[in-house]
C-alpha positions as CSV (number, residue, x, y, z in Angstrom):
1,M,-28.4,-60.1,-163.1
2,E,-31.1,-59.6,-165.7
3,I,-28.6,-60.2,-168.5
4,Q,-27.6,-63.5,-167.0
5,E,-31.2,-64.5,-166.8
6,I,-31.6,-63.7,-170.5
7,T,-28.4,-65.6,-171.6
8,K,-29.7,-68.7,-169.9
9,Y,-32.3,-69.0,-172.6
10,I,-30.3,-68.3,-175.7
11,D,-30.0,-71.9,-176.8
12,F,-33.7,-72.4,-176.1
13,L,-34.6,-69.3,-178.2
14,L,-32.3,-70.5,-181.0
15,S,-33.9,-73.9,-181.2
16,I,-37.4,-72.3,-181.5
17,S,-36.1,-69.9,-184.1
18,L,-34.6,-72.7,-186.2
19,L,-38.0,-74.5,-186.1
20,K,-39.7,-71.4,-187.3
21,C,-37.3,-70.0,-189.9
22,N,-35.6,-73.2,-191.3
23,N,-32.7,-70.8,-191.9
24,P,-29.7,-70.4,-189.5
25,Q,-29.1,-66.7,-190.4
26,D,-32.8,-65.7,-190.0
27,A,-32.9,-67.7,-186.8
28,D,-29.8,-65.8,-185.4
29,D,-31.4,-62.4,-186.4
30,L,-34.6,-63.4,-184.7
31,V,-32.9,-64.3,-181.4
32,Q,-30.8,-61.1,-181.5
33,E,-33.9,-58.9,-182.0
34,T,-35.6,-60.8,-179.1
35,I,-32.7,-60.2,-176.8
36,L,-32.6,-56.5,-177.8
37,A,-36.3,-56.1,-177.1
38,A,-35.8,-57.7,-173.7
39,L,-32.9,-55.4,-172.8
40,T,-34.9,-52.4,-174.0
41,Y,-37.9,-53.5,-171.9
42,L,-35.7,-53.9,-168.8
43,S,-33.9,-50.6,-169.3
44,S,-37.2,-48.8,-169.0
45,G,-37.5,-50.0,-165.4
46,K,-40.0,-52.8,-166.0
47,K,-39.6,-56.3,-164.6
48,I,-40.0,-59.8,-166.1
49,K,-41.3,-62.5,-163.9
50,D,-41.1,-65.5,-166.2
51,Y,-38.2,-65.0,-168.6
52,K,-38.8,-68.1,-170.6
53,A,-42.5,-67.3,-171.3
54,W,-41.7,-63.6,-171.9
55,L,-38.9,-64.2,-174.4
56,S,-40.9,-66.9,-176.2
57,A,-43.8,-64.5,-176.6
58,V,-41.6,-61.7,-178.0
59,L,-39.7,-64.1,-180.3
60,N,-43.1,-65.3,-181.6
61,R,-44.3,-61.8,-182.3
62,K,-41.0,-60.9,-183.9
63,F,-41.3,-63.9,-186.2
64,Y,-44.7,-62.8,-187.4
65,D,-43.4,-59.2,-187.8
66,M,-40.7,-60.6,-190.0
67,L,-43.2,-62.5,-192.1
68,R,-45.4,-59.4,-192.5
69,N,-42.4,-57.4,-193.5
70,K,-41.4,-60.0,-196.0
71,Y,-44.8,-59.9,-197.7
72,K,-45.0,-56.1,-197.4
73,V,-47.6,-56.1,-194.7
74,P,-47.5,-53.3,-192.0
75,T,-45.3,-54.4,-189.1
76,V,-45.5,-54.1,-185.3
77,T,-42.1,-53.9,-183.6
78,I,-40.9,-53.7,-180.1
79,A,-38.4,-50.8,-179.8
80,D,-37.3,-48.1,-177.5
81,G,-40.2,-45.7,-176.8
82,I,-42.9,-48.3,-177.6
83,D,-44.7,-49.8,-174.6
84,V,-44.6,-53.5,-174.4
85,I,-47.7,-55.4,-173.2
86,E,-47.4,-56.7,-169.7
87,E,-46.4,-60.4,-169.5
88,E,-49.5,-61.3,-167.6
89,D,-51.5,-60.3,-170.6
90,F,-49.7,-62.5,-173.1
91,T,-48.1,-65.4,-171.2
92,S,-51.3,-67.5,-171.8
93,D,-51.4,-66.2,-175.4
94,V,-47.9,-67.4,-176.2
95,I,-48.6,-70.8,-174.7
96,R,-51.8,-71.2,-176.7
97,E,-50.1,-69.9,-179.9
98,Q,-47.1,-72.3,-179.4
99,E,-49.4,-75.2,-178.9
100,E,-51.4,-74.4,-182.0
101,E,-48.3,-74.0,-184.0
102,N,-46.9,-77.3,-182.7
103,V,-50.2,-79.0,-183.8
104,R,-50.1,-77.4,-187.2
105,K,-46.4,-78.5,-187.6
106,E,-47.2,-82.1,-186.6
107,V,-50.1,-82.2,-189.0
108,S,-47.9,-81.1,-191.9
109,F,-45.6,-84.0,-191.2
110,L,-48.3,-86.6,-191.4
111,S,-48.5,-88.7,-194.6
112,Q,-51.2,-87.8,-197.1
113,T,-53.4,-90.7,-196.0
114,Y,-53.9,-89.4,-192.5
115,R,-53.2,-85.7,-193.1
116,T,-56.2,-85.3,-195.5
117,I,-58.6,-86.8,-193.0
118,I,-57.3,-84.8,-190.0
119,V,-57.5,-81.6,-192.0
120,K,-61.0,-82.2,-193.3
121,H,-62.3,-83.2,-189.8
122,Y,-60.5,-80.8,-187.5
123,F,-59.6,-77.8,-189.7
124,L,-62.6,-77.8,-192.1
125,G,-65.1,-79.1,-189.6
126,K,-66.4,-82.0,-191.7
127,S,-68.1,-85.0,-190.3
128,V,-66.9,-88.6,-190.6
129,K,-69.8,-89.3,-192.9
130,Q,-69.0,-86.3,-195.2
131,I,-65.3,-87.4,-195.4
132,S,-66.3,-90.9,-196.1
133,E,-68.5,-89.8,-199.1
134,E,-65.9,-87.3,-200.4
135,L,-63.1,-89.8,-200.3
136,N,-65.2,-92.8,-201.3
137,I,-64.0,-94.9,-198.4
138,P,-65.9,-96.7,-195.6
139,V,-66.9,-94.8,-192.4
140,G,-64.8,-97.3,-190.4
141,T,-61.7,-96.5,-192.5
142,V,-62.2,-92.8,-191.8
143,K,-62.5,-93.4,-188.1
144,S,-59.4,-95.7,-187.9
145,R,-57.3,-93.2,-189.8
146,L,-58.5,-90.4,-187.6
147,D,-57.6,-92.4,-184.6
148,F,-54.1,-93.3,-186.0
149,G,-53.6,-89.7,-187.0
150,R,-54.4,-88.5,-183.5
151,Q,-51.9,-91.0,-182.0
152,Q,-49.2,-89.8,-184.4
153,L,-49.9,-86.2,-183.5
154,K,-49.8,-87.0,-179.8
155,R,-46.5,-88.8,-180.1
156,G,-45.0,-86.0,-182.2
157,I,-46.1,-83.2,-179.9
158,T,-44.9,-85.1,-176.8
159,A,-41.5,-85.7,-178.4
160,M,-41.2,-82.3,-180.3
161,K,-37.7,-83.1,-181.5
162,T,-35.9,-80.4,-183.3
163,Y,-34.9,-80.8,-186.9
164,T,-31.6,-82.6,-187.7
165,E,-28.7,-80.9,-189.4
166,N,-30.1,-81.9,-192.8
167,S,-32.8,-79.2,-192.4
168,Y,-30.4,-76.3,-192.0
169,M,-27.0,-77.7,-193.2
170,P,-28.0,-79.8,-196.3
171,Q,-25.5,-82.2,-197.8
172,Y,-24.9,-82.8,-201.5
173,L,-25.3,-86.1,-203.2
174,A,-23.7,-86.7,-206.6
175,V,-25.5,-89.7,-208.2
176,Q,-23.7,-91.6,-211.0
177,N,-24.1,-94.9,-212.7
178,S,-22.6,-97.8,-214.5
179,G,-24.4,-99.0,-217.6
180,R,-26.8,-97.2,-220.0
181,C,-28.7,-94.1,-218.9
182,G,-32.4,-93.7,-219.6
183,M,-33.7,-91.4,-222.4
184,N,-33.9,-88.5,-219.9
185,E,-30.5,-89.2,-218.5
186,E,-31.8,-91.2,-215.6
187,P,-30.7,-91.8,-212.9
188,M,-28.5,-88.6,-212.7
189,S,-31.3,-86.3,-213.8
190,L,-33.6,-87.5,-210.9
191,T,-31.4,-85.7,-208.4
192,Q,-29.3,-83.2,-210.4
193,G,-29.9,-79.7,-208.9
194,D,-32.5,-81.0,-206.5
195,I,-31.0,-80.7,-203.1
196,L,-34.2,-81.9,-201.4
197,A,-34.2,-85.1,-203.4
198,Q,-30.6,-85.6,-202.6
199,N,-31.1,-85.2,-198.8
200,L,-34.2,-87.5,-198.8
201,L,-32.0,-90.2,-200.3
202,I,-29.3,-89.6,-197.7
203,T,-31.9,-89.7,-194.9
204,A,-33.4,-93.0,-196.1
205,Y,-30.1,-94.7,-196.7
206,E,-29.3,-96.3,-193.3
207,K,-32.8,-97.8,-192.7
208,P,-36.3,-97.7,-194.0
209,V,-38.3,-94.6,-192.9
210,T,-41.8,-93.2,-193.1
211,I,-42.8,-90.1,-195.0
212,T,-43.3,-88.4,-191.6
213,E,-39.8,-89.3,-190.4
214,L,-38.4,-88.0,-193.7
215,S,-40.3,-84.8,-193.4
216,K,-39.2,-84.1,-189.8
217,T,-35.6,-84.9,-190.5
218,I,-35.5,-82.5,-193.5
219,G,-37.8,-80.0,-191.9
220,V,-40.2,-79.9,-194.9
221,A,-43.9,-80.7,-194.8
222,S,-45.0,-84.1,-196.1
223,A,-47.1,-82.5,-198.8
224,Y,-43.9,-81.3,-200.5
225,V,-41.9,-84.4,-199.7
226,E,-44.3,-87.0,-201.1
227,P,-44.2,-86.0,-204.8
228,I,-40.4,-86.2,-204.7
229,V,-40.4,-89.5,-203.0
230,N,-42.8,-90.8,-205.6
231,K,-40.5,-89.5,-208.3
232,L,-37.5,-91.3,-206.7
233,V,-39.5,-94.5,-206.3
234,D,-40.7,-94.4,-209.9
235,G,-37.2,-93.8,-211.0
236,E,-36.0,-96.8,-209.0
237,L,-33.6,-94.9,-206.7
238,M,-35.9,-95.6,-203.8
239,K,-38.1,-98.6,-203.0
240,R,-41.3,-98.7,-201.1
241,M,-42.1,-101.3,-198.5
242,G,-45.5,-102.8,-197.7
243,D,-45.8,-100.8,-194.4
244,G,-45.4,-97.5,-196.3
245,K,-41.7,-97.0,-195.4
246,V,-39.2,-96.2,-198.1
247,Y,-35.5,-96.8,-198.4
248,T,-32.7,-95.7,-200.7
249,D,-31.8,-98.6,-203.1
250,F,-28.2,-98.0,-204.1
251,I,-24.9,-97.7,-202.4
252,I,-23.8,-94.3,-201.1
253,Y,-20.2,-93.4,-200.3
254,H,-18.8,-90.4,-198.4
255,A,-16.2,-88.3,-200.2
256,D,-13.4,-89.5,-197.9
257,D,-14.1,-93.2,-198.8
258,W,-12.6,-92.6,-202.3
259,V,-9.2,-91.5,-200.8
260,K,-9.2,-93.7,-197.7
261,Y,-6.6,-96.1,-199.0
262,I,-4.9,-94.0,-201.7
263,K,-1.5,-94.2,-200.0
264,E,-1.7,-98.0,-199.8
265,Q,-2.7,-98.1,-203.5
266,E,0.2,-95.9,-204.5
267,S,2.6,-98.1,-202.5
268,F,1.3,-101.2,-204.3
269,V,1.6,-99.6,-207.7
270,S,5.2,-98.5,-207.0
271,K,6.1,-102.0,-205.9
272,H,4.7,-103.7,-209.0
273,I,4.9,-101.1,-211.7
274,D,7.5,-102.9,-213.7
275,S,5.1,-105.9,-214.2
276,F,2.8,-103.4,-216.0
277,L,5.2,-101.1,-217.7
278,T,7.4,-103.7,-219.5
279,P,4.6,-105.2,-221.7
280,L,3.1,-101.7,-222.0
281,K,6.3,-100.3,-223.5
282,Q,6.4,-103.2,-226.0
283,A,2.7,-102.5,-227.0
284,I,3.5,-98.8,-227.5
285,S,6.5,-99.7,-229.6
286,E,4.4,-101.9,-231.9
287,L,1.7,-99.2,-232.2
288,Q,4.2,-96.6,-233.2
289,K,5.2,-98.8,-236.2
290,T,1.7,-98.6,-237.7
291,C,0.5,-96.0,-240.2
292,F,-2.4,-94.9,-238.1
293,Y,-0.4,-94.1,-235.0
294,S,-1.1,-90.9,-233.1
295,Q,-0.2,-89.7,-229.6
296,R,-3.9,-89.5,-228.7
297,L,-4.3,-93.2,-229.8
298,E,-1.3,-94.1,-227.7
299,R,-2.8,-92.5,-224.6
300,F,-6.1,-94.2,-225.2
301,M,-4.4,-97.6,-225.5
302,M,-2.5,-97.1,-222.3
303,I,-5.7,-96.3,-220.4
304,Q,-7.6,-99.1,-222.1
305,I,-4.9,-101.7,-221.1
306,A,-4.9,-100.3,-217.5
307,S,-8.7,-100.4,-217.4
308,D,-9.0,-103.9,-218.9
309,G,-6.2,-105.2,-216.6
310,L,-8.0,-103.9,-213.6
311,Y,-11.4,-105.4,-214.7
312,H,-10.0,-108.8,-215.6
313,G,-7.8,-108.8,-212.6
314,I,-10.7,-108.7,-210.2
315,E,-13.1,-110.8,-212.4
316,N,-12.3,-114.0,-210.5
317,I,-13.1,-112.5,-207.0
318,H,-16.4,-110.8,-207.7
319,H,-19.6,-111.5,-209.5
320,P,-20.1,-110.0,-212.9
321,Q,-22.2,-106.8,-213.1
322,I,-25.8,-107.4,-214.2
323,F,-27.5,-104.2,-215.3
324,P,-31.3,-104.5,-214.7
325,D,-33.8,-102.9,-217.0
326,R,-34.8,-99.5,-215.9
327,P,-37.5,-96.9,-216.9
328,N,-37.2,-95.1,-220.2
329,G,-34.9,-97.6,-221.7
330,G,-32.2,-97.4,-219.1
331,K,-30.0,-100.3,-218.0
332,W,-27.9,-99.2,-215.1
333,I,-26.6,-99.6,-211.5
334,A,-26.5,-96.4,-209.5
335,F,-24.0,-95.2,-206.8
336,G,-23.6,-91.9,-205.1
337,T,-21.1,-89.8,-203.2
338,I,-22.0,-87.5,-200.3
339,R,-20.1,-84.2,-200.5
340,P,-20.6,-81.7,-197.7
341,D,-20.7,-78.0,-198.9
342,N,-17.3,-76.7,-199.8
343,Y,-15.7,-80.1,-199.4
344,V,-12.0,-80.4,-200.4
345,I,-9.8,-83.4,-200.7
346,P,-7.7,-83.6,-197.5
347,K,-4.1,-82.4,-198.1
348,E,-2.6,-85.7,-196.9
349,K,-4.7,-87.6,-199.5
350,P,-4.4,-85.9,-202.8
351,G,-4.3,-88.9,-205.0
352,K,-7.9,-89.1,-206.0
353,E,-7.8,-85.9,-207.9
354,E,-4.6,-86.9,-209.7
355,Y,-5.8,-90.3,-210.8
356,V,-9.5,-90.1,-211.3
357,L,-10.8,-92.3,-214.2
358,A,-14.4,-92.8,-215.3
359,G,-15.6,-95.7,-217.3
360,M,-15.3,-96.0,-221.1
361,R,-18.1,-94.7,-223.2
362,R,-18.9,-96.3,-226.6
363,T,-21.0,-94.9,-229.4
364,T,-21.9,-97.1,-232.4
365,I,-22.9,-95.7,-235.8
366,D,-24.5,-98.3,-238.1
367,S,-23.7,-98.4,-241.8
368,Y,-21.2,-95.5,-241.8
369,L,-19.8,-94.9,-245.3
370,D,-18.5,-98.3,-246.5
371,A,-18.2,-99.7,-243.0
372,H,-20.7,-102.1,-241.4
373,D,-20.6,-99.9,-238.3
374,L,-18.3,-97.4,-236.7
375,K,-17.5,-97.6,-233.0
376,L,-16.3,-94.5,-231.1
377,Y,-14.6,-95.0,-227.7
378,N,-13.8,-92.4,-225.1
379,F,-12.5,-92.3,-221.5
380,E,-13.2,-89.5,-219.1
381,T,-10.1,-89.0,-217.1
382,T,-7.9,-86.3,-215.5
383,L,-4.9,-88.0,-216.9
384,D,-5.5,-86.2,-220.1
385,P,-8.7,-84.2,-220.9
386,S,-8.6,-85.0,-224.6
387,S,-8.0,-88.8,-224.3
């Protein structure tokens, strides 16, 4: 009967653990240790009146034990042979501790404008007048921000939503671009290796969101989110609205989007291949007669014709690309692809990996030897790595 009572609260304990640990494995370990402590306590002949409060209290203490152990501080554990404090003594403690932790968590999610004033007033005990003088803003502004901050805290604590999957199962966003990169390889360098920046962009893609909403979704305090958002806004991957909300300012695909219609594309190519191959064979034959022919040049010409044919073929049904000026000399249009961890192309849609083709890169060298300039062209494609 006691075991059944404990198992009723496993999901509840796991949700609390995820909030505390931000790590699924640590959260599982914390729940297991809590359940073990409960079983040990019950096996000693003692009773638990309020299982939810008792388990919450033990989990809370186990969490702080884990932190102390992590930072080499002496630990206090609940194990066989060690008496556990009676639940009447700590039920009120755990409620108070949980409430305080919830308040601290909600404060961490406030944007800097409101967080600074809340912390100075309630955590550091400073008066409205002192805050006004320190921040060089009117007393009325301090009061209005305090009031708004309190409202935000109240709403957050009332809702107390758990983090979304992005906080413990992050996705991966590969950012690419058409056009010319900036001097520091923008826009790709703005997100490369930065999984937090990638998930902030994913979160702000569907609709504009506040810094607080971003922080809660990702499970990271606003103080750490804000500098990254500023970097993305300055780099023009995000835009900021007048009400303080931000949104991702480029198109994002899911990995499956690239192979969604691959079978239809293959069917179309099979049906019309002769219209392409007949003039292509003639062009190859003419190229082979020249003194500068090489197999590599032949492959380049084939890809160039295919690429130009595709570009000019759709030129009449879409507007020409206009590359806006970007920071650090860039002139680009960004796009991204979301790839969940360990993503693989579905077996029934293998075409993307067989036929991937990136755009052509061109490098110009002025006044090379006797030439006015020298242009080097290169395609990145899986058709042939050296083409």
